[in-house]
N, C-alpha and C positions, 0 to 999 in steps of 0.2 A: 430764656432757658427754663425748661420745665423739670422740676424735681418731684418724682412720685415715690412715695415710700409707704410701706406697710409691714406687717409681720412676715409677709412672704417675699415681696419683691421691692427693688428700687430700680427705677428706669431712668436712664440718662437720655436726654434729648437736646440736641444743639443744632444750630444752623450750619455748623462746620462739620462735614462728614469725616470725622476722625475719632479715634479712641481717646477717652479722657485720661489725663495723666494721673499718676498716683497722688501728686500734690492737690490736684483739682478735686479728687474724691475726698481728701481730708477736709478741704475748705467747705464743701457742701455738707459733709457730715457735721462739722462744727456749726454750720449755718442752721441746720435743723435743730441742733441741740441747744445752742446758745441764744437764739432769737425767739422772742415771744411770738406765738402763733398769730397774734393780731397783726403782725407786720407783713403777713403773707396774705395773698388773695386766694381765698378758698374757692376752688373750681367745682368740686362735688364732694359729697359725703356718702360713703358706703357703710360697711360695717364699722363698729367702733374702733377696730384695729387698723382701719384703712383710711387714709386721707391723702389728698393731693393738693399741692400748692404751686404757685408760680413765682419764681425769683427773677427779677430783672437783672440785666448786666450791671446797672448802676449799684444795685444793692450788694451785688457780689463784690465789686471793687471797693465800695465805700465802707461797708460794715463787716461783711463776711471776711474780708482780707485781714482785719485786725484780730479775728478770732482764730485764724489758722495756726498761730504759734502757741496757743494756750491749751494745756491739759491734753496734749496728744498722747501722753503715756497712759491715759486712762481708757483708751479706746481699744476695743477688741474687734476683730474681723471674724464673722461667723457665717458659715455656709450650711444651710439646711439643719440648723440647730447645733452645728459642730464648729468650735473655734479652729481657725487655721492660721498658719503663718503668712505674712505678707512679704512678697518678694520686692526687691528694689525696683525703682522706676525703669532702670535700664533693661531689666529682664522681664518686664511685664509683657504679657501676651495680648495680641489683638483679638484673640478668639472670644474675649468677654468684653467686646467693644460696645455693647448695647444694654444688656440686662445684668444687673448686679443683685445678688441674692442677699437677704437680710434675715436675721433671726427674729423670732416673735418677741423674745424678751428684750427689754431695754437694758443698756449698760448702766454702770454705776452712776453716771450723770444724767440718766434718763434719755440718752441719745439713741440714734439709730446705729445699728452695727452693720458696717459694709463688708462685703466679701468679694474679692475678685483676683486672687492670686493665680499666676500662670500655671502652677503645678496642680491645680484642682480640676478634676474632670466633672462631667455632668452628674455623676452619681454621688459626688461629695467626697470621693476617695482621693488621697494624695500619696503618690509614690507607692501604691500597693497596700497602704495601711487601711485599717478599718476607720469608720467615721469617728469612733470614740478615740482611737489612737491619734488620728489626725487632729481632733479637737484639743487633746491634751498637749500635744507637741506644739500646736499653733499658739495656744495661750501662753505656754512657757516661753516660747520664743519672744513674745511681745513683752512679757513681764520681766523676763530675765531670771526667773526662779525655776528650779527643777521641780517636776510634779511629784507629789507625794503619792503613796499607795492609795490613800482615801480618795484623792482626786481622780486617780485612774479608775478606781472602782465606781465612783459617781458618774464618770463619763460613760463607762460601759453600761451602767444601769440606765442612763438616759437613752443611749443608743438602743438597748434591748427593749425598753418600754415603748419606744417609738415604733418598733417593728412589730409589736403585738397586734393581732387583728381581733375584731369583735368587741373591743372595748370602746365605750362611748367617749371616755376621756382621751383615749388614744386617737380616736377619730377627730375629736375636736381640736387636738393639737396638731393634726396633720396639716402641713402648709398647703395653701391653695394658690394657684398661679394668679398673679395680678393681671387684670384684663388689659392687654396691650391694645392701643388704638388700631382699629381696622383700616383696611385700604380705603373703604368708602369714606371714613372720617378724614383720612389724610387727603383724599381727593377733594372733599368739601372745603378743607382748610386752604388747599392750593387754589381752588376756585375763588374763594373769598379774597385771597391775596391778589389773584389775577384781576378780579373785578375792581379791586381798590386801585391797583396800578393803572388799569385802563381808564378809570375815572380821573386819575391825576393827569394822565397823558392827554385826555380829551380836553380838560380844562386848560392845560398848557397850550395846546394847539389853538383853541378858540381865542385865548388871550393874545397869542402871538399874531394870528391872522387879523385880529381886530385892530392892530396897531401897525404903524409904519415909521420908518426913520428912527429917531432917537427913542420914541415910545416903544418900538419893537425891541430895541436893545434892552430897555428897562423891563419889558415883559420876559425876556430871556433871563435877565438877572433874577427876577422873581421866581422863575421856574428853577433856576439853579439852587435857590434856597430850599425849594420843595424837594427837588430830585436828589440834591446832594451829589455824591459821587457814584450814583447808580447808573452805570453806562447803559444798562439794558433799557431803562426808561427813556434815555436820549435816543436809543435805536428805535424804539417804538414811536417816538415823536417824529423822527425823520421819515419813517415808513408811512406814518399816517398822513404826513404832509404830501408825500408822493401820491398816495391814494387819492388825495383831494386835488391833485393836479398842480400842486405848488412845489415842484422839484427845486426851483430856485430858492424857495424858502428853506427847504431841507439843507441846501448847501450853506445858507446863511447860518443855520443852527450849528453846522459842523465848524464853520469859521469862528463862531462864538466860542465853541468848546476849545478850539485851538488857542484862542487868546485869553481864556479864563484860567487863571492860575489854580483855582480850587477844584477844577474839573480835570481829572486825569483820563485822557483818551485811551481806550483799549483797542486792540486789533479789530474787534467786532465793529466798533464805530467806523473804522476805516473801510471795512468790508461793506457796511451798509451804504455809505456815501459813494463808494466806487461802483456798487451795483446800480444805484440810482442814476448816477451820471452815465453809466454805460447804456442803460435803457433809454436815456435822454439823448444819446448820440454824442455826448460831450466827452469823447475818448481822450482828447489831449489833456483836459482838466483832470480826468480820472487818472491818467498816467502821472501827472504832476503830483497828485495827492499820494499815489502809490509810491513814487520815488521819495516822497517826504517822510515815509514811515521810518526809514533808517535814521533820519535826522531826529526823529522823536524817540529814538532808542527802542523802536519796535521792529523786530526782525520779521519780515513777511513770511508767513507759513504757506503751506500748500493751498489753504483756503483763499488767501489774498491773491496768490498768483492765478488760481482758477477763476476768481471773480473778474480779474482784469481780462483774462483770456475769453471768458464768456461775453464780456462787453464788446470786445473786438469781433467775436464770432457773430453776435447778433446783428452787427452793422455790416457784415459781409467783408470785414477787413481780415481776411484769413492770413495774409502774409504777416501782419502785425501780431496776430494771435500765435503764429508759429514762432515769431521772434521771442515773445514772452515765454513760450513753452521751452525754447532752447535756453533762455536766460535762467529760468528757475533751476534747470538741471545743472548748468554751469555754476550756480550759486550753492549747489549741494542740497537742493530741495527736491525730493523725489515726487513725481506726479502720482496722484492716486487714481482710482478707477473713474472718479467723476471728472478729473482733468482729461483723461484719455477720451472719455465719452464726449466731452465738449469739443475737443479738437478734432476727433474723427467725424462728428456730426457736422462741424463747420467745413471740413475738407470735402465731405460728401456733397455739400450744397454748392461747392465752388468748382472751378476748373482745375483744381489740383488733381493730378493723375491718380488712378487707382493703385498704382505701385506705392505711392506715398501712404495711402490709407491702409493698404495691406501691410506695409512696413510697421505702421503704428500698432496695428492689431497684433502682429507678431512680437513687437517690442514689449508691450504690456504683459504678455504671457511669459516672456523670457525673464521679466523682472519679478515674477511670482504673483502677479495680480491675476485674479480670476475674472474673466468677462462676465458681466451680468446681463440681464435682459435688455437693458438699454444699449449696451455694446453690440449685442447680436442684432438688435433691430437696426442700428445705424449701419452695420456692415452689410446686412441684407439689402437695405435700401440703396446703399452705395453701389453694390454690384448690379442691382436692377437698373439704376440710372445709367450704368455703363453697358447695359444689354448683355451682361455676363450671367445668364440664368444658371449655368452650371455651377459657378462659384457661389451664387446666392443659395442654391440648393445644398451645397456642402456646408455652408454656415448654418443653414436651417437645421440640418441633421445634427450638427454639433450642439446647437441650441436645445434640441430635443433630448439629447443624451444628458445634458446638464439640468434637465427637468425644468427648463424655462419654456414658457408659452409665448409665442409672438403676440404683439399687441395688434389692435385692429388696423392700425396704419400699415404695419408690415404685411399682415394677411391681405389687405386690400391691394397693396403694391404688387404682391405676388400673383394674386388673381388677375389683376390688370395686365401684368407682364406676360404671363402664360397665355392669357386670352389673346393679346395682340400677336403673340408668336404663333398662334394657331394651334396651341396645345390645350385645347378645350378640356380634355379629360383631366389633366392635372389641375387646371383651374377649378373645376367642379370638385375634385377631391379636397383641395385646400379650403374651399368654401364650406364643405361638410365638416372638415376637421376643426375649423375654427368654432363652429357651432357646438361640436362635441366637447371641445375644451372650455366651453363656457364663455367664449369671446363672441359677443353678439355682433353680427354684421351690421354695419351702418349703411346709410344711404349710398355712400360712394362705393361700398363693396358691391351692393346690388347693381349700381350703375355699371361697374366694371364687368360683372358677369353678364348683364344684359347686352352690353356691346359685344362681348365674346360670342354670345349666341347669335347676334345679328351678323357678325362677320362670317359665321359658318352657315348662315341662311336658315337657322333653326328658329323660325319666327314663332312657332307654336310653343316651344319650350320657353322662349322669352316671354310669351304672354302668360304662361303659368307662373313664372318667376315674378312677374310684375304683380300678379294677384297675391302671391305668397308674401310679398313685401308688405302689402297692406295688412295682411293677417298677422304678421309678426310685429305690428305696431311701429314699423319704420315708416316715417312720413316721407313721401316722395317730394323732391324739390322740383323746381321748374326745369332744371337740367335733366332730371329723371324723366319727366314728361316729354321733353324734347327728344331724348334718346329713344324712348318708346315710339314716339311719332315717326322718327326716322326708320325704325325697324319695321313698323307696319307699312310705311310708305314703300320701302324696298320690296316688301312682300306683297304689295298692292292690296293690303287689307284695309281698304279705305273706310269701311264701316267702323272697324275698331279704332282707326285713327280719329274719326269724328268723335267717338266716345271719349277719347283722351282729352279732347277740348272740354267736354262736359266735366271730366274729373278735375281738370285745372280750376274750373269755376267753383266746384264744390269745396275745394281746399282754400278758397279765398284768394288764390293767386290770379294774376292777369297774364295772358299770353304776351310774349315779347316778340321782337323781330325774328329771333331764331325760330320761335314756334311757327310763326306765319310763313317764313321763308322755307322751313322744312316741309310744311304741308304743300306750299306752292310748287316746290321742287318735285315732290312725290307725284302730284297730279301732272306736272309738265313732262316729267320723264315718261309717264305712261301715256302721254299724248292727249290727256284730258285738259285741253287749253281753256275750255269754258269754265270748268271747275276751278282751275288755277286763277282765272280772272275773278271768279266769285270770291275766292279767298282774299284776293287783293282788295276788292271792294269792302269786305268785312274788316280787313286790317285797317283801312283808312277810316271807316266809320267808327271803329273802336278807339280812334285817337292814336294809333300806332303808325308813325310816319314810315313809309317804305324807304329803304335805303338803296344804295347803288346795287347791292347784290340782289335785291328783290327784282329790280329791273333787268339785270343781267340774266337771271334765271328765266324770266319771261321772254326776253329777247331770244335766247337760245332755243327755247321750246317753240316759240312762234316761227323762228327761222326754219326749224325742221318740219313743223306740222302746219304752219299757216302760210299766209301770203306775204309778199314783199311789202305791200301797202300796210299791213298790220304791224310789221316789224318797224317800218319807218315811223308809224304813229307812236309806238312804244318808245322809240329812240328820242323822238321829240318830247314826249312826256317826261322822259328821264332828265333832259336838260331843263325843261320848264320847272321841274321839281327842285332845281338848284344843285343837281348832281353833276359832277364833271366826269365824262366818260373815261374809262381806263382801258388798258390793253385788251381786257376781256370784251368790253363793249365794242371796240373797234374791230377786234378779231372776229366777232360774231357776224358783223355786217360784211366784212371782206369775204369771209367764208361763204356766206349766203350768196353774194354776188358771184363768187368763184364757181359755186356749184351750178349757178344759172348761166355761166359763161359771160356774164356782164363785166368784162375786165375793165372797161372804162369807168364804170361806177365804183368798182373796187379800187382803181387808182385814185379816184377822188377821196375816198375814205382814207386811203393810205396817206395822202398828202395832208389831210386834216389831222391825222394822228401825229405825223411828224411835226407839224406846226405847233401842236399842243404840247410838244416835248415828251411824248409818250414813246418809250423804247419798245420796238416790236420784239416779240419772242419767236420761237421756232414755229408755233402754231400759226401766227400771223404771216410769217414768211411763206409757209407752206400753202396757206389759203390764197395768197396772191399768185404764187406759182401755178396753183390749180386753175385760177381764173384764165391764165394764158394757155394752160394745157388744153382747156376745153376747145380751143380754136387751133391747136397745133402750133402755137406761137413759141417754138422751142428756143429761139434766140432770146426773146424777152424773159422766158422762164429761166434760161441759163444765166442771164444777167442777174436776176433776183437771187438765184442760188449762190452765185459768186459773191454778191453783196452780203449775203447771210454769213458766209465763211469769213469775209473781211471784218464783219462786226463782232466776230468771236462767238457767234451762236452756233452751237453744234447741231448738225442735221439729225433727223431721226428717220425711222423707216418710212413715214409718210412723205417726208421731204424728198427722199430718193424716188419714191413711187410716183409722185405727181410729176417729177422731172422726167422720168422714163416715159410717162404717159404723154407728155408734150412731144417727145421725139417719136413715140409710137404713132400718134395721130398724124404726124408728118411723114410717116412711112420710113423713118430712119431706124430700122430694127437693130442694125449693128451698133449704133450709139447706145441703144438700150442695154445691150449685152455689156458694153464698156461700163456703163453706170452701175449695172448689177454687180460687176466685179469689184468696183470701187466700194460699193455698199458692203459687200461681204468682207472685203479687206479691212473695213473700218470696224468690223465686229458686229454688224447688224445681221439679223436673220430675216430673210424675206417672209412676209405673211401671205395669206390667201389673196389679198387684194393685189399685192405685188405680182404674183403669178398670174392673176386674172388679166392685169394690164399687159403682161407679156403674151399671154395666149391670144388675147384680142388683136394685138398688133401683128403677130406672126400669122394669125388666121387671115386678117385683112390683106396681108402681103402674100397669102397663099403659100407660106412656108410651113407646110403641114407637119413635117417631121420635127422641126424645132418647136412648133406649137404643141405637138404631142408630148414632147419632153417636159415642157412647163405645165401642161395639163396634168400629167402624172404627179408632179410636185404639188400642184394646187390641190389635187385629190387627197394627198397625204395630210394637208392642213386641216382636212375635215375631222381628223382625229381629235382636234380641239373641241369639236362639237358645236362650233359657233354657227349661228343662224346665217350670217352673211356668207360664210364659206359655202353652204349648201345652195344659196341663191346664185352665187357666182358659177358654181359648177353646172347648175341646171341650164344656164344660158348657152353653154357650148357642149352640153352632154351628148346631144344627138349626133353632132358631127364627129366628135372624137371617139365616142363609143363605136361608131361605125368604122372609124379608122383603125381602132384597136382590133376589131374583128377581122378586118382585111389583113392586118399584120400577122395575126394568128394563123390565118389560112395560108399566107405566104410561107410561114415557117414550116407548116405541115407539108407543103409541096416541095 
């Protein structure tokens, strides 16, 4: 306890944030008066009338207490040079809880004169009276005597003399405020105390970790003698043990405190260990300790419930978290905004329906809680995960009205969601908004917008954004480089794609399988098989082992643009590399044989696939049907189609088309029309290839009028602007354009 006194001020300072009682003021006044100054530790010395000493609690209890009852009637309370009356302890005001005024003159016993009655305002007036009147009445109240006329006149004279200006004596007597400790000084003291506590905790942790068994228990006993009953130090010790990876040791400390009679556990101690156990995944033990709080006569507060909920949420145990959430409310403990944020965030990451999340959001507002930025961010991300962009947009607007700015995660999620939804304009607006609001885009934000540009085929804008990313000081990751590689590949910007490989090396990263596979796929799709094989060679030489997808990409490209021998060689390389072919591998081979009409070879691959336990998909079934269709083997084709339906594989447009082609090549046009009706009845829309198969079959059967009907439908498919549609039309354009001209002439006649 620090007691500062002078002719101007007396400052009370204590560790307990409360107003000093009237009796405590008397005790400290007597302490200054009755004790020799040598018993005090002098802190600093200013002017002769100003001194500051430090009193310990022991000194107060041992010696000051004995002086409290002596000579109390000789003390006056003076404010700004004016004696005032002292109210009783029950009526004292808390408005003078820190600074207590004192007169320059000493009392009859040479002591300090304290003043802090509730009825005194800052100007020294009491109940509307002048300083002089207040001084007289105050002194009379203390002494029990009525003031004489001389005393009243003397008091007025002092008051008048103090108010005169220009006089040196008056100026010298004018009270000066005692310098109160600055915030910086307080901060320094707090820092010193914090450093001291940290040093104590570090020593305790080192001592505890250096021992085991009984020695560890003795180390904790030594720590208890040092820490005493300071629960905050025990908290720091448990947290530091967790930081050092010794969560089990932290639990050992908590168990020691439970069994140590001199250490009284606080709720914060429980919070600390529950949090540690929750992060360690030991939720059963955390729940056991939580339930034990009531037995320790500690009622769990909202903080305790929230800590347990957070532990369940982090481990993905959302149902358990919801159970605790319901329990706390049934126990009469109202969740706060942190609790709601925790439970909403947990629900958003689980399979809990959006209705439950929206209900929690509405519930917290009904209870008078105001959503904060975390709440809004959780709700926006929840709606985005559920593909409810409109709802997410509504929450975003409410967030803006409450003057909150989304964080970088929310902005990135929004940019990504709108980009995937094809709403590039909104994605770009959000990207610019976040920069305007001082929220710097991170690597994932740039990645999301780069993908959005790529989906729209805006490869040049993507290239500009990629360069802007580097200028903004945002370091691209390997995922970024792979994304840009994919964009350049789709745009067939192979020079730029090769430069990306150079950029990867400049950043000290190494290309991975995704990098090489992306580049191989880009070259393969463009028909540059030689370049794709070169990349495969570089991939191998760089120590990056090609995976199954690498070979599947090359198999598909070679099957479309190369020879059957090259495909077989790659297929053998795939197996020699230790990879097991999957349905894509088998499907590529069967499709290649099917286009070539080699149905026997296709059958062999089919049998190999079945023996390997690989389940065929609709693509593989269609490829096998196509191999029979090339030879008009409609019965075999129909059998495979029926097997596909029995296997529970739903046909697609291609399946129906190749089946119709099998009947068409056999000249069974009526069966083709039957299959077409089944196809349309199943909800499929024929494409240009379907109509081409029909036109070819009816043309070969010289059923020109039916063929003309399907030719017109095929021409309508050219509205899609697909290259294959134009090629199909051109094959029969001459015959049917002439037929159309003849029909027009017949109409005229």
